[in-house]
Every structure is written in C-alpha cells, then in structure tokens.
N, C-alpha and C positions, 0 to 999 in steps of 0.2 A: 504494500500500500504506500502511495506517495504521501509524504507528510506536507502539511501546509508550509512549514518553514523552508522545505526544499523547493516548492513552487515559488515562494517569495524570493528566495536567494537566486534562483535561476532567472526570474524576471528582472531582478535588479542588475544582474550581470549582463543580460541581453539588452536591457534598456536602462542605461545609467542615468541617474537623476540630473546630471549636468548637460544632457543632450535632449532638450525639449523639442517636441514636435518632429520626431525623426521622419525621414523620408517614407512616404506611404508604401511604395512598392517594395522597398527593401524590408520594411517592417512586416509587410504581409508575408513575404517569403520566409522570414524568420519565425513568425507566428505559426505558419504551417509546418515548418521543419521541427519546431518544438512540440508539436502535437496538441496545441491549445485549442484547435478547432474541434477536436474530438474528446475534450475533457468530460463533457456531459453525456457523450454517446455510450450506451451500455456495452459491456465487453462482448456480449453475444452478437453485437452488430459491428464489432471491430474497433470499438472505442476504448477509452480508459476507464469508463464506468465510475467516475468520481461524482461527488455531489455538489450541492450549492456552496459549501465552504470553499472548495477548490476554485470554482469559477469566480467567486467573490474575491478571493485573494488575488487572482490574476487581474481582474478588472480594477482592483484598487491600485496595483502597481502600474498598470497601463495608464490609469488616471494621473498618476504622479508626473508622468512625462508628457501629458497632453497628447496621447497617442493619436496618430492619424490613420492607422489601420482600422478598418471597420469590423473589429472582432465581435462586438456585441450583436449587431444584426446578423453576422455570419453564423455565430453559435445558435442564435434563435432560429435561423433558417434551417440549419441542420436538425435541430430538435423538432421543428415542424414536419420535416420530411420523415424523420424517424417515427413520429407519432401518427403520421398519415397513412393512407392506404394507396399510395401511388404505385403504378405499375413499375417494374424494374427498380424496386425500392433499394435492393442491395447495391446495384450499380450506382444509383444516385448518392447513396450514403458514402460509398467509396470515393466518388468524385469530389463531393463536398468536404469530406474529411481530409482529402489530399491537397486542398487549396483552391478548388474551384469555388467561386463566390456567388451565392444565391441568397440575398438577404430576405429576412421576413419583414413584411409591412403589416402593422397592426392597426393603423388609423382608419377611420371610416373613409371610403372613397366614393367619389361622385361617378357612379357607373350605371349605365342602362343596358338592358338586354333587348335585342330586337326580336321580332317574330321569327326570324331565321336562326336565332341562337347566337348571333355575334354580339360582342360587347364593345361599347364605346364609352369614353369618358376619361377622367384624369385621376390618377393615383398620386396624390401629392406627398412629398417628403420621403423619398427613397434615398438612403445614404449610399454614396459612392456607386451609383448605378453605372457609371462609365466603365467600371472594372468587373461588372457582373455579367454572367452568362444568362441568368434568369432571375426573376423576383417572385417570392411567395406572396401572393396577393389574394385577398378575399373578393372573389367575383360573385355575382348574383346567384350562381349555382353552387358556390362553395369555394374553399381554398384551393388554389392551383399554382403550379409553377408556370410562370409566363416567360417563355424564352424571349430575350431582347432582340433576336434576329428574326422573329416571326413576322409575317405580313401584318400590317396594321399596328405595329408596336414601335414607338419612338420615345426617346428621352430628351428632356429639356432641362438644362441646369438652372437652378434657382440660386442666385448669389446670396450668401449669408455673411454675417459679421465674423464668425469664427472661421478663419482661413485654414484651420487644421482639419476641417471636415468639409465634405462636398455633398450638396443636397440636390436632388433631381425630382422632376415630375415625370411620371410614367404615363404617356398619352396613348390610349387605345382608340383606334378608329376602325371599327368593323373587325375587331380581332375575333377569330374563331378558336375557342378553347379546345385543346386536344384532350380527349377523354383519358388518355394514358397518363396525362400530367395532373389529373385531379387528385388532391390529397383527401378532401372530404366532399360530401354533398352539402346542400344548403342547410340541412338539419344539423349536421355535425360541425359546421363552421363555428358556431358560438362556443361549443365545448373546447375546440382547439384554441380559440382566442383566449378563453378564460384560463386555460391551462398554462399558456405561455406568457400572458400579460404580467403575472407576478415575477416571472424570470426576468423580464425586461426591466421591471422596477428595481429589482435587487441589483442587477448589473449596473444600472444607471446610478443608483445610490452609492455603490462601491466606487464608480468612476468619479463621482462628485467628491467623496471623502478623500480619495487618493490625491486628487488635484488640490483640494483645500489644504490638506496637510503639507503638500509641497509649497503652496503659496505662503503658508504660515512660516515654514522653515526659511524660505527666501527672505521674508520680511524680518524675522528675528536676526538673521545674519547681517542684513543691511543695517538694522538698528545697532548692532554691535560695532559696525564699522563707521557709521556716520557720526560725526562729532559736532557738537555745539557747546559753546561756553567751555571749550577745552576738555570735554568729556563725551563719551559715547551717549547717544540719545537713549540707548537701552537702560541707562541708569536713571532716567527721569521716571518718577513713580507713576505719573499720570499715563505715560506710554506703556509702562509695565502692566498697568491695569487693563489697558485696551488689548494688549497681547494675551493676557490671561482670559479675557472675555472671549477672544477668538478660539483659544484652546478649549475652553469650557464648552462652547457650542459644538466643537468637533467631537469631544469625548462623549457628550450626550447622544449625538447623532450616531456615532460609531456603536455605542452600546445598544441602541435600538436596532440598528441594522443587523448586528450579529445575533441578537435575540430572535429576530424574525428569520434569519437564515437557518437557525438551528431549531426553529419551531415548525414542525410538520403540520400543525393544526392552525397556523396563522391564516387568517382570511385574506382575500385579495385586497380588501380595503386597508387592513392593518399593514400589509406589505407596501401598499402605495403610500401610506402615511410615513413609513420609514424613508421612502425615496423623497417625499416632499420635505421632510425634516432635513435630510442630507443636502438637498438642493438649496434650501433656504440657508443652511449653515455655510455652504459654499459661497453663496451670494454675499452673505455678511462678511466672511473672511476676506474675499477679494475686494470688497468696497473699503474695508478697513485697511487692507494691505496697501492699496493705492494711496490712501491718505497718509499712511505712515512712511511711505517712500518719498513723500513731499513732491517737489517739482519733477524729479526724474521719473516718478511713477506715472506721469501724464504723457510721457514720450513714447514714440514707436521703438526707440532703441532699447528700452528696458523691457524684459519679457513679462513683467507682471500684468500688463494689459491682456496678454493671451489668456491668462487664467480667468479674468473677468469676462471675456467674451465667451469662453467655454461655460462659465457659470450661468450667464444669461440664456444660453441655448439649452443647457440641461434643465433649467428651471421650468421650461415649457414642454419638454418632451414627456410623453406618456400622460398627458393631462396637466393642466395648470394647478398651481398650489391652491388657488381659490376653490377649484372644483373638489380637490381631495380633502382640503381642510373642512369644507362644508359637509361632505359626505361622511368623513370621520366623526365630526361633531354630532351629526344626526344619528348615526349608529350608536355612538356612546350614550346619547340621551335616551334612545330607545331601549338600550340594554339596562340603563339605570332605572328607567320606569318599570321595566319588566321585573327587575330584581326587587324593587320596592313593593310591587304588587304581590309578588310571591311571598315576601316577608310578611306583608299585612295578612294575606290569606292564611299563612302558617300560624300567625299570632291569634287570629280569630278562631281558628280551628282547634 
C-alpha cells in the first residue's frame, strides 16, 4: 500500500515549490508517467485502487505550485468512464489511464435534441479542451463521450483571468451521438453526476488549500525579508496578527476537508461546504497576502497575483459560495428542527 507521505514526497520532488505554474505539456507527461491519472481506478481495472486520501494529497501538492495540468477533470473523466456502461470500456480505461485526456463536464449545458436525434447547443466551461480527444458530457439522452473530431463538434476558447488554466466552450451543431460512446441513459445520468460531484468538490478544496498554504509561506518569507524602521516587518505585532489570522483560516478549512475525506457517510452538501470553506479561506489569504506584500504585491513581476487569480476562479467552480452557504444553512436548520421535534416527542412520551 502506498503511504500518503510517499505520495506527498514524490509530488514535491516532481513539482518543486519554487517552480510555479510549470509548463502544461511537460506537467501532463509527468503526471501520466507517475500514474496519478489512475490513482482512483480500482486494481481490477488496472489502476492503483487508492482512495480519497491519496487523491486529496496529490491535489493539495499540485495546488501549491498552481499546476497547469488539468489533473482534476482528467481523474473525474476516468472515474466517469469506469462507472459507466460504455462499450469497449477496458480499452477506454487503458487509454485514459495512459495519458489520453477526456475531461468530465458536470455543469448544466444548454443543449437541445432534434427529432432526428442530433444534439445542438453549447457546453460551457470545459478545461483544456484543446488537448482533449473527447469530453464526458451530459447530453439529453445521458452521459456520453463526445469525440472532438466528430462532425458537428467544435471548441471555442473563453479567455479567463487565470492564465494557468484554459477554458473552452464545446459547441455542438447537429452532433449525432454514437451509441457505443454512451456511459448512461437519461435515467442514470443524475446518479452518475451525484456520485462524482463530491469528488470534484474534494479535489477543488485540496487545490485551494495547497495554493493558500503556498501563498501564506510566500508572504511570511517576504515579511521576514522586508525591512522598515531598520527591522523586518514580520516583527510588527499588528502584521503578526494578520498572518496568524491567515493561518487560522487555513487550519480550520484543512480540518474540515480531511474530516469529510475520511467520512464515508458525509453528504454531498457537507462535502460542498468543505470546498466552499476552503475556497473562501483561499480568497482571504490571497487578499491579505497582496496587502502584506505592499506595492510589489500589485505588480505583474511578483507571483502573488497568480494565487489571487486562481482563488477567484476556484471560488466559483462547482457552485458559488452563496449557493452552498444557503443550502448548508437550510439543511442545518432542518436537521435542528427535526432533532428538537424528536426530543419534544420523547419528553412527552
């Protein structure tokens, strides 16, 4: 069994902390060679058969370097194919585990099915589609692998602020789905989505906290070096308190993330809440970090702005904080009311 510290050490050696935003193509080759694409793939399907803890550890380390390789959507795409009922399943699993890229898209898409069975519309927000051979998309008839070289399929890049990631719209114009590439039917699509959405939340939470930790380390090192009034600004008590606040936010978010990773009974809302807390902590840390860097933090030359741009993007992925905070609050209130009712009934009985 591979230990978590072995995965962490391997990741830190492959992607050192001082090399932010490493080249995407080189990173992708390295990720495939190290077997990270198949971390969650069961051993009977040729994978490593590791659990959530392993993938969370890897995504945390990739977050530290603001990784450009689309490991998260790739792992999710492989999990979708593994869980689906696609024809030639074993061949597809081997191809994807070996480095062929077919990301999973979980967002609602604006698609319409014609009387003849073709599909038209736009699938927005596909990461790094320019390097993909296919995309796992929820069509009106169920989840399917959509080859990017198929007739009626084009991609259009959507510029985003985070230059370390590339986002595309997948445009379908009279695309005829291949029955052999269907993963589920319409009835099974919701179950596949609900099974994989929590995995996306956990991966993003780990990415947020890895990056936030790196941003905090970068800030503390700068505070030790930057001098005012003939002493390092790290000695100023007011700035110490701000750095402590940043660390506190991270520790709390990390504790919640790992508790959800290890809790097989955690609900999708509870896991989404962990991602939301992690993303909000990431946002807080980067905003504070830029201020603590002073004027240099507002320049393109210093890397701290890259963390802030990644934080703003991660904050909106897999649902906005407003959405999940409201849903979490409503479910907590409902649970509290139910518990109070049960207690009252027990007391009266």
